[in-house]
matplotlib code that plots the C-alpha trace (Angstrom):
import matplotlib.pyplot as plt

x = [-5.9, -6.5, -9.5, -6.9, -4.9, -8.7, -9.8, -5.9, -6.2, -9.9, -8.9, -5.9, -8.5, -10.8, -8.0, -6.8, -10.0, -10.9, -14.4, -14.4, -11.7, -12.8, -12.8, -16.9, -17.0, -17.4, -14.7, -14.9, -11.7, -12.8, -10.3, -10.8, -13.5, -12.4, -13.9, -14.4, -13.5, -15.6, -14.9, -18.2, -16.4, -19.8, -21.7, -20.2, -19.1, -16.9, -17.6, -15.2, -16.7, -16.4, -20.0, -20.6, -22.5, -22.8, -19.4, -18.5, -15.2, -14.3, -10.6, -10.0, -6.8, -5.1, -5.2, -1.7, -1.0, -2.8, -0.4, 2.3, 0.8, 0.4, 4.2, 5.3, 6.8, 4.4, 3.6, 0.2, 1.1, 3.0, 0.2, -2.1, -0.1, 1.0, -2.8, -2.5, -5.0, -8.0, -10.3, -14.0, -16.2, -14.8, -11.1, -10.9, -11.9, -9.5, -7.0, -7.9, -6.3, -3.3, -3.6, -4.8, -2.0, 0.4, -1.3, -1.5, 1.9, 3.3, 0.7, 2.4, 6.1, 5.2]
y = [18.6, 16.7, 14.7, 12.0, 11.4, 10.6, 7.8, 6.6, 6.1, 4.6, 2.5, 1.3, 0.8, -1.3, -3.6, -4.4, -4.5, -7.6, -9.0, -10.1, -8.5, -9.7, -6.1, -6.4, -2.4, 1.1, 3.1, 6.1, 8.8, 12.3, 14.5, 17.2, 18.2, 17.6, 14.2, 11.0, 7.5, 5.1, 1.3, -0.8, -3.9, -5.3, -6.3, -8.7, -7.7, -5.4, -2.3, 1.2, 4.4, 7.8, 8.0, 9.7, 8.1, 7.0, 4.9, 3.5, 5.2, 8.5, 9.3, 13.2, 13.2, 14.9, 12.7, 13.2, 11.9, 9.0, 8.1, 9.0, 6.6, 3.8, 4.3, 4.1, 7.7, 8.7, 7.0, 6.5, 7.2, 10.1, 11.6, 11.1, 12.6, 15.8, 16.4, 15.2, 12.4, 13.1, 9.7, 10.4, 7.5, 3.9, 4.0, 0.3, 0.4, 2.7, 0.0, -2.4, -0.5, -2.1, -4.9, -3.0, -0.3, -3.0, -4.7, -1.2, -0.5, -3.7, -3.2, 0.2, -1.1, -3.5]
z = [-3.5, -7.1, -7.5, -9.3, -5.8, -4.4, -7.2, -6.8, -2.8, -3.8, -6.6, -4.3, -1.3, -3.8, -5.1, -1.2, 0.7, -2.4, -1.5, 1.6, 3.9, 7.0, 8.2, 9.6, 9.4, 7.7, 7.9, 5.8, 4.9, 4.9, 2.7, 4.9, 2.9, -0.9, -1.1, 0.8, 0.5, 2.3, 2.9, 3.5, 5.3, 6.8, 3.8, 1.6, -1.2, 0.3, -1.5, -1.6, -3.3, -2.9, -1.8, 1.7, 3.7, 7.9, 9.1, 12.3, 12.2, 10.1, 9.7, 8.9, 6.6, 3.8, 0.6, 0.3, 3.8, 3.5, 0.1, 3.0, 5.1, 2.4, 1.4, 4.7, 4.5, 7.8, 10.7, 11.6, 15.1, 14.6, 11.7, 14.6, 17.3, 15.2, 14.2, 10.6, 11.1, 13.5, 13.9, 14.9, 16.1, 17.2, 17.5, 17.5, 13.7, 12.7, 15.0, 12.4, 9.6, 10.1, 8.2, 5.2, 5.6, 5.4, 2.2, 0.6, 1.0, -0.4, -2.8, -3.8, -4.0, -6.8]

ax = plt.figure().add_subplot(projection="3d")
ax.plot(x, y, z, "-o")
ax.set_aspect("equal")
plt.show()
């Protein structure tokens, strides 16, 4: 697991989330113990950091698989069903990820 990949994901999410995403929740990506990216969409301006903290929903996934989801090489539903992604906490927060993943995919393609 490279710290560079986690930093790239964090920077990309910060760009996509912006200052006021309307997300309204705190979401954490836990890279299987190798680090975290925490998206705080409750406070304005929204923040995206690598600092661990409480979250409404935690998604446990490898950084590599998260990048595959951003590039549309891995379907989130299939990742969940195959055990490549686990969701802890409020599942409705995870469901709000669709538009964020779409923006991330568009950003990764440009």
